[in-house]
PDBQT receptor file of N, H, CA, C and O in Angstrom, charges set to zero:
ATOM      1  N   MET A   1       1.051  -1.089  -0.058  1.00  0.00    +0.000 N 
ATOM      2  CA  MET A   1      -0.140   0.121  -0.246  1.00  0.00    +0.000 C 
ATOM      3  C   MET A   1       0.590   1.331  -0.367  1.00  0.00    +0.000 C 
ATOM      4  O   MET A   1       1.392   1.209   0.559  1.00  0.00    +0.000 OA
ATOM      5  N   THR A   2       0.827   2.387  -0.891  1.00  0.00    +0.000 N 
ATOM      6  H   THR A   2       0.176   2.487  -1.644  1.00  0.00    +0.000 HD
ATOM      7  CA  THR A   2       1.214   3.393  -0.676  1.00  0.00    +0.000 C 
ATOM      8  C   THR A   2       0.955   4.227   0.306  1.00  0.00    +0.000 C 
ATOM      9  O   THR A   2      -0.105   4.160   0.927  1.00  0.00    +0.000 OA
ATOM     10  N   ARG A   3       2.027   5.250   0.609  1.00  0.00    +0.000 N 
ATOM     11  H   ARG A   3       2.889   5.305   0.105  1.00  0.00    +0.000 HD
ATOM     12  CA  ARG A   3       1.602   6.419   1.601  1.00  0.00    +0.000 C 
ATOM     13  C   ARG A   3       0.600   7.311   1.129  1.00  0.00    +0.000 C 
ATOM     14  O   ARG A   3       0.012   7.921   2.022  1.00  0.00    +0.000 OA
ATOM     15  N   ASN A   4       0.114   7.643  -0.504  1.00  0.00    +0.000 N 
ATOM     16  H   ASN A   4       0.592   7.148  -1.230  1.00  0.00    +0.000 HD
ATOM     17  CA  ASN A   4      -1.111   8.180  -0.680  1.00  0.00    +0.000 C 
ATOM     18  C   ASN A   4      -2.575   7.455  -0.332  1.00  0.00    +0.000 C 
ATOM     19  O   ASN A   4      -3.569   8.007   0.141  1.00  0.00    +0.000 OA
ATOM     20  N   THR A   5      -2.432   6.217  -0.663  1.00  0.00    +0.000 N 
ATOM     21  H   THR A   5      -1.625   5.769  -1.048  1.00  0.00    +0.000 HD
ATOM     22  CA  THR A   5      -3.448   5.558  -0.490  1.00  0.00    +0.000 C 
ATOM     23  C   THR A   5      -3.624   5.420   0.593  1.00  0.00    +0.000 C 
ATOM     24  O   THR A   5      -4.839   5.506   0.772  1.00  0.00    +0.000 OA
ATOM     25  N   ALA A   6      -2.808   5.139   2.053  1.00  0.00    +0.000 N 
ATOM     26  H   ALA A   6      -1.822   5.070   1.907  1.00  0.00    +0.000 HD
ATOM     27  CA  ALA A   6      -2.878   5.061   3.551  1.00  0.00    +0.000 C 
ATOM     28  C   ALA A   6      -3.418   6.631   3.545  1.00  0.00    +0.000 C 
ATOM     29  O   ALA A   6      -4.616   6.570   3.820  1.00  0.00    +0.000 OA
ATOM     30  N   LEU A   7      -3.166   7.509   3.417  1.00  0.00    +0.000 N 
ATOM     31  H   LEU A   7      -2.193   7.559   3.194  1.00  0.00    +0.000 HD
ATOM     32  CA  LEU A   7      -3.614   8.671   3.851  1.00  0.00    +0.000 C 
ATOM     33  C   LEU A   7      -4.744   9.593   3.106  1.00  0.00    +0.000 C 
ATOM     34  O   LEU A   7      -5.246  10.661   3.457  1.00  0.00    +0.000 OA
ATOM     35  N   ILE A   8      -4.929   8.884   2.091  1.00  0.00    +0.000 N 
ATOM     36  H   ILE A   8      -4.521   8.017   1.806  1.00  0.00    +0.000 HD
ATOM     37  CA  ILE A   8      -6.488   8.753   1.771  1.00  0.00    +0.000 C 
ATOM     38  C   ILE A   8      -7.459   8.122   2.438  1.00  0.00    +0.000 C 
ATOM     39  O   ILE A   8      -8.502   8.737   2.661  1.00  0.00    +0.000 OA
ATOM     40  N   LEU A   9      -7.279   6.572   2.948  1.00  0.00    +0.000 N 
ATOM     41  H   LEU A   9      -6.432   6.072   2.767  1.00  0.00    +0.000 HD
ATOM     42  CA  LEU A   9      -7.666   5.902   3.840  1.00  0.00    +0.000 C 
ATOM     43  C   LEU A   9      -7.892   6.881   5.009  1.00  0.00    +0.000 C 
ATOM     44  O   LEU A   9      -8.888   7.596   5.118  1.00  0.00    +0.000 OA
ATOM     45  N   LEU A  10      -7.039   6.843   5.720  1.00  0.00    +0.000 N 
ATOM     46  H   LEU A  10      -6.230   6.263   5.632  1.00  0.00    +0.000 HD
ATOM     47  CA  LEU A  10      -6.699   7.605   6.931  1.00  0.00    +0.000 C 
ATOM     48  C   LEU A  10      -8.120   8.972   7.137  1.00  0.00    +0.000 C 
ATOM     49  O   LEU A  10      -8.963   9.185   8.009  1.00  0.00    +0.000 OA
ATOM     50  N   ALA A  11      -7.739   9.666   5.752  1.00  0.00    +0.000 N 
ATOM     51  H   ALA A  11      -7.054   9.492   5.044  1.00  0.00    +0.000 HD
ATOM     52  CA  ALA A  11      -8.801  10.743   5.966  1.00  0.00    +0.000 C 
ATOM     53  C   ALA A  11     -10.611  10.176   5.923  1.00  0.00    +0.000 C 
ATOM     54  O   ALA A  11     -11.518  10.740   6.535  1.00  0.00    +0.000 OA
ATOM     55  N   MET A  12     -10.708   9.391   5.357  1.00  0.00    +0.000 N 
ATOM     56  H   MET A  12      -9.971   8.933   4.860  1.00  0.00    +0.000 HD
ATOM     57  CA  MET A  12     -11.935   8.441   5.187  1.00  0.00    +0.000 C 
ATOM     58  C   MET A  12     -12.297   8.252   6.741  1.00  0.00    +0.000 C 
ATOM     59  O   MET A  12     -13.317   8.710   7.256  1.00  0.00    +0.000 OA
ATOM     60  N   VAL A  13     -11.418   7.589   7.339  1.00  0.00    +0.000 N 
ATOM     61  H   VAL A  13     -10.590   7.216   6.920  1.00  0.00    +0.000 HD
ATOM     62  CA  VAL A  13     -11.635   6.938   8.709  1.00  0.00    +0.000 C 
ATOM     63  C   VAL A  13     -11.979   8.216   9.619  1.00  0.00    +0.000 C 
ATOM     64  O   VAL A  13     -12.998   8.133  10.305  1.00  0.00    +0.000 OA
ATOM     65  N   VAL A  14     -11.227   9.376   9.681  1.00  0.00    +0.000 N 
ATOM     66  H   VAL A  14     -10.399   9.444   9.124  1.00  0.00    +0.000 HD
ATOM     67  CA  VAL A  14     -11.639  10.690  10.306  1.00  0.00    +0.000 C 
ATOM     68  C   VAL A  14     -12.949  10.936   9.930  1.00  0.00    +0.000 C 
ATOM     69  O   VAL A  14     -13.901  10.974  10.710  1.00  0.00    +0.000 OA
ATOM     70  N   ILE A  15     -12.998  11.111   8.664  1.00  0.00    +0.000 N 
ATOM     71  H   ILE A  15     -12.225  11.080   8.030  1.00  0.00    +0.000 HD
ATOM     72  CA  ILE A  15     -14.562  11.589   8.529  1.00  0.00    +0.000 C 
ATOM     73  C   ILE A  15     -15.669  10.612   9.142  1.00  0.00    +0.000 C 
ATOM     74  O   ILE A  15     -16.578  10.992   9.880  1.00  0.00    +0.000 OA
ATOM     75  N   ALA A  16     -15.468   9.379   8.752  1.00  0.00    +0.000 N 
ATOM     76  H   ALA A  16     -14.729   9.071   8.153  1.00  0.00    +0.000 HD
ATOM     77  CA  ALA A  16     -16.147   8.366   9.597  1.00  0.00    +0.000 C 
ATOM     78  C   ALA A  16     -16.349   8.367  11.217  1.00  0.00    +0.000 C 
ATOM     79  O   ALA A  16     -17.144   7.689  11.868  1.00  0.00    +0.000 OA
ATOM     80  N   CYS A  17     -15.560   9.163  11.600  1.00  0.00    +0.000 N 
ATOM     81  H   CYS A  17     -14.914   9.714  11.071  1.00  0.00    +0.000 HD
ATOM     82  CA  CYS A  17     -15.243   9.123  13.023  1.00  0.00    +0.000 C 
ATOM     83  C   CYS A  17     -16.196  10.411  13.476  1.00  0.00    +0.000 C 
ATOM     84  O   CYS A  17     -16.428  10.745  14.639  1.00  0.00    +0.000 OA
ATOM     85  N   PHE A  18     -16.624  10.964  12.430  1.00  0.00    +0.000 N 
ATOM     86  H   PHE A  18     -16.436  10.693  11.486  1.00  0.00    +0.000 HD
ATOM     87  CA  PHE A  18     -17.608  12.269  12.451  1.00  0.00    +0.000 C 
ATOM     88  C   PHE A  18     -18.977  12.098  12.050  1.00  0.00    +0.000 C 
ATOM     89  O   PHE A  18     -19.919  12.774  12.464  1.00  0.00    +0.000 OA
ATOM     90  N   ALA A  19     -19.034  11.178  11.239  1.00  0.00    +0.000 N 
ATOM     91  H   ALA A  19     -18.269  10.629  10.903  1.00  0.00    +0.000 HD
ATOM     92  CA  ALA A  19     -20.237  10.966  10.337  1.00  0.00    +0.000 C 
ATOM     93  C   ALA A  19     -21.033   9.559  11.179  1.00  0.00    +0.000 C 
ATOM     94  O   ALA A  19     -22.257   9.614  11.294  1.00  0.00    +0.000 OA
ATOM     95  N   VAL A  20     -20.540   8.755  11.547  1.00  0.00    +0.000 N 
ATOM     96  H   VAL A  20     -19.545   8.710  11.454  1.00  0.00    +0.000 HD
ATOM     97  CA  VAL A  20     -21.138   7.847  12.057  1.00  0.00    +0.000 C 
ATOM     98  C   VAL A  20     -21.779   7.736  13.615  1.00  0.00    +0.000 C 
ATOM     99  O   VAL A  20     -22.589   6.865  13.932  1.00  0.00    +0.000 OA
ATOM    100  N   PRO A  21     -21.343   8.626  14.397  1.00  0.00    +0.000 N 
ATOM    101  CA  PRO A  21     -21.565   9.116  15.637  1.00  0.00    +0.000 C 
ATOM    102  C   PRO A  21     -22.913   9.338  15.972  1.00  0.00    +0.000 C 
ATOM    103  O   PRO A  21     -23.593   8.916  16.907  1.00  0.00    +0.000 OA
ATOM    104  N   TYR A  22     -23.235  10.275  14.779  1.00  0.00    +0.000 N 
ATOM    105  H   TYR A  22     -22.683  10.618  14.019  1.00  0.00    +0.000 HD
ATOM    106  CA  TYR A  22     -24.372  11.313  14.349  1.00  0.00    +0.000 C 
ATOM    107  C   TYR A  22     -25.237  10.794  13.818  1.00  0.00    +0.000 C 
ATOM    108  O   TYR A  22     -26.411  10.806  14.188  1.00  0.00    +0.000 OA
ATOM    109  N   LEU A  23     -24.722  10.170  12.714  1.00  0.00    +0.000 N 
ATOM    110  H   LEU A  23     -23.768  10.160  12.413  1.00  0.00    +0.000 HD
ATOM    111  CA  LEU A  23     -25.956   9.805  11.522  1.00  0.00    +0.000 C 
ATOM    112  C   LEU A  23     -26.133   8.515  11.658  1.00  0.00    +0.000 C 
ATOM    113  O   LEU A  23     -27.275   8.073  11.530  1.00  0.00    +0.000 OA
ATOM    114  N   VAL A  24     -24.998   7.599  11.958  1.00  0.00    +0.000 N 
ATOM    115  H   VAL A  24     -24.070   7.958  12.062  1.00  0.00    +0.000 HD
ATOM    116  CA  VAL A  24     -25.928   5.889  12.131  1.00  0.00    +0.000 C 
ATOM    117  C   VAL A  24     -26.080   5.771  13.079  1.00  0.00    +0.000 C 
ATOM    118  O   VAL A  24     -27.280   5.670  13.333  1.00  0.00    +0.000 OA
ATOM    119  N   ILE A  25     -25.136   5.686  14.321  1.00  0.00    +0.000 N 
ATOM    120  H   ILE A  25     -24.161   5.768  14.115  1.00  0.00    +0.000 HD
ATOM    121  CA  ILE A  25     -25.508   5.152  15.499  1.00  0.00    +0.000 C 
ATOM    122  C   ILE A  25     -26.090   6.215  16.493  1.00  0.00    +0.000 C 
ATOM    123  O   ILE A  25     -26.439   5.867  17.621  1.00  0.00    +0.000 OA
ATOM    124  N   GLY A  26     -26.161   7.114  16.199  1.00  0.00    +0.000 N 
ATOM    125  H   GLY A  26     -25.877   7.397  15.283  1.00  0.00    +0.000 HD
ATOM    126  CA  GLY A  26     -26.893   8.371  17.199  1.00  0.00    +0.000 C 
ATOM    127  C   GLY A  26     -27.923   7.929  17.642  1.00  0.00    +0.000 C 
ATOM    128  O   GLY A  26     -28.090   8.468  18.736  1.00  0.00    +0.000 OA
ATOM    129  N   GLN A  27     -29.062   6.968  17.338  1.00  0.00    +0.000 N 
ATOM    130  H   GLN A  27     -28.927   6.530  16.449  1.00  0.00    +0.000 HD
ATOM    131  CA  GLN A  27     -30.045   6.710  17.902  1.00  0.00    +0.000 C 
ATOM    132  C   GLN A  27     -30.172   5.289  18.523  1.00  0.00    +0.000 C 
ATOM    133  O   GLN A  27     -31.241   4.824  18.919  1.00  0.00    +0.000 OA
ATOM    134  N   VAL A  28     -28.947   4.629  18.570  1.00  0.00    +0.000 N 
ATOM    135  H   VAL A  28     -28.078   5.006  18.248  1.00  0.00    +0.000 HD
ATOM    136  CA  VAL A  28     -28.528   3.409  19.563  1.00  0.00    +0.000 C 
ATOM    137  C   VAL A  28     -28.559   3.802  21.271  1.00  0.00    +0.000 C 
ATOM    138  O   VAL A  28     -27.707   4.492  21.830  1.00  0.00    +0.000 OA
ATOM    139  N   ALA A  29     -29.296   3.419  21.674  1.00  0.00    +0.000 N 
ATOM    140  H   ALA A  29     -29.988   2.858  21.220  1.00  0.00    +0.000 HD
ATOM    141  CA  ALA A  29     -28.980   3.457  23.114  1.00  0.00    +0.000 C 
ATOM    142  C   ALA A  29     -28.303   2.581  23.884  1.00  0.00    +0.000 C 
ATOM    143  O   ALA A  29     -28.224   2.614  25.112  1.00  0.00    +0.000 OA
ATOM    144  N   ALA A  30     -27.660   1.549  22.916  1.00  0.00    +0.000 N 
ATOM    145  H   ALA A  30     -27.724   1.522  21.919  1.00  0.00    +0.000 HD
ATOM    146  CA  ALA A  30     -26.850   0.670  23.471  1.00  0.00    +0.000 C 
ATOM    147  C   ALA A  30     -25.341   1.002  23.475  1.00  0.00    +0.000 C 
ATOM    148  O   ALA A  30     -25.024   1.172  22.298  1.00  0.00    +0.000 OA
ATOM    149  N   TRP A  31     -24.479   1.137  24.127  1.00  0.00    +0.000 N 
ATOM    150  H   TRP A  31     -24.737   0.999  25.083  1.00  0.00    +0.000 HD
ATOM    151  CA  TRP A  31     -23.160   1.619  24.162  1.00  0.00    +0.000 C 
ATOM    152  C   TRP A  31     -22.074   0.450  23.890  1.00  0.00    +0.000 C 
ATOM    153  O   TRP A  31     -20.909   0.667  24.222  1.00  0.00    +0.000 OA
ATOM    154  N   TYR A  32     -22.418  -0.758  23.307  1.00  0.00    +0.000 N 
ATOM    155  H   TYR A  32     -23.365  -0.934  23.037  1.00  0.00    +0.000 HD
ATOM    156  CA  TYR A  32     -21.534  -1.589  23.206  1.00  0.00    +0.000 C 
ATOM    157  C   TYR A  32     -21.418  -1.091  21.343  1.00  0.00    +0.000 C 
ATOM    158  O   TYR A  32     -20.315  -1.034  20.799  1.00  0.00    +0.000 OA
ATOM    159  N   GLY A  33     -22.446  -0.841  20.741  1.00  0.00    +0.000 N 
ATOM    160  H   GLY A  33     -23.342  -0.886  21.184  1.00  0.00    +0.000 HD
ATOM    161  CA  GLY A  33     -22.330  -0.465  19.366  1.00  0.00    +0.000 C 
ATOM    162  C   GLY A  33     -21.319   0.619  19.026  1.00  0.00    +0.000 C 
ATOM    163  O   GLY A  33     -20.427   0.472  18.189  1.00  0.00    +0.000 OA
ATOM    164  N   SER A  34     -21.577   1.973  19.907  1.00  0.00    +0.000 N 
ATOM    165  H   SER A  34     -22.301   2.092  20.587  1.00  0.00    +0.000 HD
ATOM    166  CA  SER A  34     -20.208   2.688  19.768  1.00  0.00    +0.000 C 
ATOM    167  C   SER A  34     -18.636   2.290  20.135  1.00  0.00    +0.000 C 
ATOM    168  O   SER A  34     -17.555   2.583  19.623  1.00  0.00    +0.000 OA
ATOM    169  N   PHE A  35     -19.020   1.514  21.224  1.00  0.00    +0.000 N 
ATOM    170  H   PHE A  35     -19.898   1.276  21.640  1.00  0.00    +0.000 HD
ATOM    171  CA  PHE A  35     -17.306   0.875  21.621  1.00  0.00    +0.000 C 
ATOM    172  C   PHE A  35     -16.557   0.166  20.583  1.00  0.00    +0.000 C 
ATOM    173  O   PHE A  35     -15.357   0.238  20.319  1.00  0.00    +0.000 OA
ATOM    174  N   LEU A  36     -17.517  -0.561  20.021  1.00  0.00    +0.000 N 
ATOM    175  H   LEU A  36     -18.492  -0.620  20.235  1.00  0.00    +0.000 HD
ATOM    176  CA  LEU A  36     -16.862  -1.520  18.717  1.00  0.00    +0.000 C 
ATOM    177  C   LEU A  36     -16.315  -0.365  17.834  1.00  0.00    +0.000 C 
ATOM    178  O   LEU A  36     -15.187  -0.210  17.365  1.00  0.00    +0.000 OA
ATOM    179  N   PHE A  37     -17.340   0.340  17.748  1.00  0.00    +0.000 N 
ATOM    180  H   PHE A  37     -18.256   0.214  18.129  1.00  0.00    +0.000 HD
ATOM    181  CA  PHE A  37     -16.982   1.622  16.209  1.00  0.00    +0.000 C 
ATOM    182  C   PHE A  37     -15.665   1.665  16.620  1.00  0.00    +0.000 C 
ATOM    183  O   PHE A  37     -14.819   1.148  15.890  1.00  0.00    +0.000 OA
ATOM    184  N   TRP A  38     -15.172   2.455  18.187  1.00  0.00    +0.000 N 
ATOM    185  H   TRP A  38     -15.859   2.875  18.780  1.00  0.00    +0.000 HD
ATOM    186  CA  TRP A  38     -14.269   3.167  18.408  1.00  0.00    +0.000 C 
ATOM    187  C   TRP A  38     -13.030   2.501  18.328  1.00  0.00    +0.000 C 
ATOM    188  O   TRP A  38     -11.899   2.874  18.019  1.00  0.00    +0.000 OA
ATOM    189  N   THR A  39     -13.578   1.279  18.729  1.00  0.00    +0.000 N 
ATOM    190  H   THR A  39     -14.497   0.976  18.980  1.00  0.00    +0.000 HD
ATOM    191  CA  THR A  39     -12.375   0.015  18.777  1.00  0.00    +0.000 C 
ATOM    192  C   THR A  39     -11.677   0.281  17.795  1.00  0.00    +0.000 C 
ATOM    193  O   THR A  39     -10.553   0.780  17.751  1.00  0.00    +0.000 OA
ATOM    194  N   LEU A  40     -12.803  -0.281  16.447  1.00  0.00    +0.000 N 
ATOM    195  H   LEU A  40     -13.717  -0.686  16.483  1.00  0.00    +0.000 HD
ATOM    196  CA  LEU A  40     -12.002  -0.582  15.493  1.00  0.00    +0.000 C 
ATOM    197  C   LEU A  40     -11.386   0.517  14.620  1.00  0.00    +0.000 C 
ATOM    198  O   LEU A  40     -10.375   0.309  13.950  1.00  0.00    +0.000 OA
ATOM    199  N   ALA A  41     -12.168   1.955  14.655  1.00  0.00    +0.000 N 
ATOM    200  H   ALA A  41     -12.990   2.125  15.199  1.00  0.00    +0.000 HD
ATOM    201  CA  ALA A  41     -11.727   3.280  14.341  1.00  0.00    +0.000 C 
ATOM    202  C   ALA A  41     -10.297   3.571  14.774  1.00  0.00    +0.000 C 
ATOM    203  O   ALA A  41      -9.594   4.199  13.982  1.00  0.00    +0.000 OA
ATOM    204  N   GLY A  42      -9.778   3.178  15.965  1.00  0.00    +0.000 N 
ATOM    205  H   GLY A  42     -10.349   2.668  16.608  1.00  0.00    +0.000 HD
ATOM    206  CA  GLY A  42      -8.648   3.662  16.498  1.00  0.00    +0.000 C 
ATOM    207  C   GLY A  42      -7.663   2.554  16.178  1.00  0.00    +0.000 C 
ATOM    208  O   GLY A  42      -6.470   2.851  16.245  1.00  0.00    +0.000 OA
ATOM    209  N   VAL A  43      -8.019   1.240  15.818  1.00  0.00    +0.000 N 
ATOM    210  H   VAL A  43      -8.988   0.999  15.764  1.00  0.00    +0.000 HD
ATOM    211  CA  VAL A  43      -7.058   0.325  15.344  1.00  0.00    +0.000 C 
ATOM    212  C   VAL A  43      -6.623   0.816  13.848  1.00  0.00    +0.000 C 
ATOM    213  O   VAL A  43      -5.476   1.036  13.458  1.00  0.00    +0.000 OA
ATOM    214  N   ALA A  44      -7.695   0.918  13.201  1.00  0.00    +0.000 N 
ATOM    215  H   ALA A  44      -8.627   0.740  13.517  1.00  0.00    +0.000 HD
ATOM    216  CA  ALA A  44      -7.516   1.424  11.903  1.00  0.00    +0.000 C 
ATOM    217  C   ALA A  44      -6.483   2.677  11.862  1.00  0.00    +0.000 C 
ATOM    218  O   ALA A  44      -5.446   2.625  11.201  1.00  0.00    +0.000 OA
ATOM    219  N   VAL A  45      -6.850   3.769  12.603  1.00  0.00    +0.000 N 
ATOM    220  H   VAL A  45      -7.692   3.811  13.141  1.00  0.00    +0.000 HD
ATOM    221  CA  VAL A  45      -5.795   4.781  12.566  1.00  0.00    +0.000 C 
ATOM    222  C   VAL A  45      -4.344   4.763  12.840  1.00  0.00    +0.000 C 
ATOM    223  O   VAL A  45      -3.550   5.507  12.266  1.00  0.00    +0.000 OA
ATOM    224  N   ILE A  46      -3.965   3.735  13.894  1.00  0.00    +0.000 N 
ATOM    225  H   ILE A  46      -4.611   3.130  14.360  1.00  0.00    +0.000 HD
ATOM    226  CA  ILE A  46      -2.907   3.359  14.379  1.00  0.00    +0.000 C 
ATOM    227  C   ILE A  46      -2.488   2.200  13.118  1.00  0.00    +0.000 C 
ATOM    228  O   ILE A  46      -1.308   2.155  12.770  1.00  0.00    +0.000 OA
ATOM    229  N   ALA A  47      -3.167   1.583  12.677  1.00  0.00    +0.000 N 
ATOM    230  H   ALA A  47      -4.125   1.619  12.960  1.00  0.00    +0.000 HD
ATOM    231  CA  ALA A  47      -2.287   0.605  11.330  1.00  0.00    +0.000 C 
ATOM    232  C   ALA A  47      -1.899   1.621  10.232  1.00  0.00    +0.000 C 
ATOM    233  O   ALA A  47      -0.766   1.525   9.760  1.00  0.00    +0.000 OA
ATOM    234  N   LEU A  48      -2.850   2.724   9.716  1.00  0.00    +0.000 N 
ATOM    235  H   LEU A  48      -3.770   2.802  10.099  1.00  0.00    +0.000 HD
ATOM    236  CA  LEU A  48      -3.154   3.264   8.895  1.00  0.00    +0.000 C 
ATOM    237  C   LEU A  48      -1.842   4.428   8.850  1.00  0.00    +0.000 C 
ATOM    238  O   LEU A  48      -1.192   4.699   7.840  1.00  0.00    +0.000 OA
ATOM    239  N   ASN A  49      -1.664   4.983  10.121  1.00  0.00    +0.000 N 
ATOM    240  H   ASN A  49      -2.192   4.763  10.941  1.00  0.00    +0.000 HD
ATOM    241  CA  ASN A  49      -0.469   5.893  10.476  1.00  0.00    +0.000 C 
ATOM    242  C   ASN A  49       0.986   4.914  10.339  1.00  0.00    +0.000 C 
ATOM    243  O   ASN A  49       1.944   5.533   9.875  1.00  0.00    +0.000 OA
ATOM    244  N   ALA A  50       1.151   3.943  10.578  1.00  0.00    +0.000 N 
ATOM    245  H   ALA A  50       0.373   3.440  10.955  1.00  0.00    +0.000 HD
ATOM    246  CA  ALA A  50       2.202   2.870  10.493  1.00  0.00    +0.000 C 
ATOM    247  C   ALA A  50       2.627   2.886   9.495  1.00  0.00    +0.000 C 
ATOM    248  O   ALA A  50       3.785   3.220   9.242  1.00  0.00    +0.000 OA
ATOM    249  N   VAL A  51       1.312   2.322   8.232  1.00  0.00    +0.000 N 
ATOM    250  H   VAL A  51       0.372   2.051   8.438  1.00  0.00    +0.000 HD
ATOM    251  CA  VAL A  51       1.517   2.227   6.891  1.00  0.00    +0.000 C 
ATOM    252  C   VAL A  51       2.517   3.438   6.389  1.00  0.00    +0.000 C 
ATOM    253  O   VAL A  51       3.654   3.309   5.935  1.00  0.00    +0.000 OA
ATOM    254  N   ALA A  52       1.561   4.987   6.659  1.00  0.00    +0.000 N 
ATOM    255  H   ALA A  52       0.637   5.092   7.028  1.00  0.00    +0.000 HD
ATOM    256  CA  ALA A  52       1.941   6.005   6.155  1.00  0.00    +0.000 C 
ATOM    257  C   ALA A  52       3.220   6.409   6.858  1.00  0.00    +0.000 C 
ATOM    258  O   ALA A  52       3.736   7.031   5.929  1.00  0.00    +0.000 OA
ATOM    259  N   MET A  53       3.923   6.473   7.661  1.00  0.00    +0.000 N 
ATOM    260  H   MET A  53       3.504   5.968   8.415  1.00  0.00    +0.000 HD
ATOM    261  CA  MET A  53       4.714   6.838   8.233  1.00  0.00    +0.000 C 
ATOM    262  C   MET A  53       5.831   5.863   8.054  1.00  0.00    +0.000 C 
ATOM    263  O   MET A  53       6.916   6.357   8.360  1.00  0.00    +0.000 OA
ATOM    264  N   ALA A  54       5.880   4.710   7.677  1.00  0.00    +0.000 N 
ATOM    265  H   ALA A  54       4.999   4.309   7.429  1.00  0.00    +0.000 HD
ATOM    266  CA  ALA A  54       7.113   3.868   7.326  1.00  0.00    +0.000 C 
ATOM    267  C   ALA A  54       8.198   4.177   6.724  1.00  0.00    +0.000 C 
ATOM    268  O   ALA A  54       9.306   3.663   6.877  1.00  0.00    +0.000 OA
ATOM    269  N   GLY A  55       7.808   5.253   5.843  1.00  0.00    +0.000 N 
ATOM    270  H   GLY A  55       6.908   5.671   5.719  1.00  0.00    +0.000 HD
ATOM    271  CA  GLY A  55       9.310   5.801   4.698  1.00  0.00    +0.000 C 
ATOM    272  C   GLY A  55      10.039   7.007   5.466  1.00  0.00    +0.000 C 
ATOM    273  O   GLY A  55      10.810   7.806   4.936  1.00  0.00    +0.000 OA
ATOM    274  N   PHE A  56       9.678   6.991   6.716  1.00  0.00    +0.000 N 
ATOM    275  H   PHE A  56       9.052   6.342   7.147  1.00  0.00    +0.000 HD
ATOM    276  CA  PHE A  56      10.335   8.309   7.267  1.00  0.00    +0.000 C 
ATOM    277  C   PHE A  56      11.587   7.833   7.966  1.00  0.00    +0.000 C 
ATOM    278  O   PHE A  56      11.670   6.798   8.628  1.00  0.00    +0.000 OA
ATOM    279  N   LYS A  57      12.771   8.906   7.695  1.00  0.00    +0.000 N 
ATOM    280  H   LYS A  57      12.704   9.747   7.158  1.00  0.00    +0.000 HD
ATOM    281  CA  LYS A  57      13.847   8.283   8.213  1.00  0.00    +0.000 C 
ATOM    282  C   LYS A  57      13.982   9.693   9.166  1.00  0.00    +0.000 C 
ATOM    283  O   LYS A  57      13.489  10.815   9.055  1.00  0.00    +0.000 OA
ATOM    284  N   GLY A  58      15.013   8.987  10.279  1.00  0.00    +0.000 N 
ATOM    285  H   GLY A  58      15.413   8.075  10.369  1.00  0.00    +0.000 HD
ATOM    286  CA  GLY A  58      15.105  10.071  11.104  1.00  0.00    +0.000 C 
ATOM    287  C   GLY A  58      16.865  10.407  11.175  1.00  0.00    +0.000 C 
ATOM    288  O   GLY A  58      17.804   9.612  11.187  1.00  0.00    +0.000 OA
ATOM    289  N   ASP A  59      16.853  11.899  11.214  1.00  0.00    +0.000 N 
ATOM    290  H   ASP A  59      16.090  12.545  11.204  1.00  0.00    +0.000 HD
ATOM    291  CA  ASP A  59      18.355  12.707  10.771  1.00  0.00    +0.000 C 
ATOM    292  C   ASP A  59      19.156  11.726  11.979  1.00  0.00    +0.000 C 
ATOM    293  O   ASP A  59      18.973  11.509  13.177  1.00  0.00    +0.000 OA
ATOM    294  N   ASP A  60      20.008  11.337  11.077  1.00  0.00    +0.000 N 
ATOM    295  H   ASP A  60      20.157  11.513  10.104  1.00  0.00    +0.000 HD
ATOM    296  CA  ASP A  60      21.434  10.653  11.828  1.00  0.00    +0.000 C 
ATOM    297  C   ASP A  60      22.318  10.997  11.952  1.00  0.00    +0.000 C 
ATOM    298  O   ASP A  60      23.170  10.317  12.522  1.00  0.00    +0.000 OA
TER     299      ASP A  60
């Protein structure tokens, strides 16, 4: 996966983090739906950041 693809997917996850809680699961009273969403979104952000930043080199 290229850096640009990872950044585009990361942007989509960030947009979903705003849209899903208000539009999709806003009327659901159970807590486990939002817990599952935020857990999966967090894992996705961590993984996509790792892919996007894999090519960076430190100043040695």
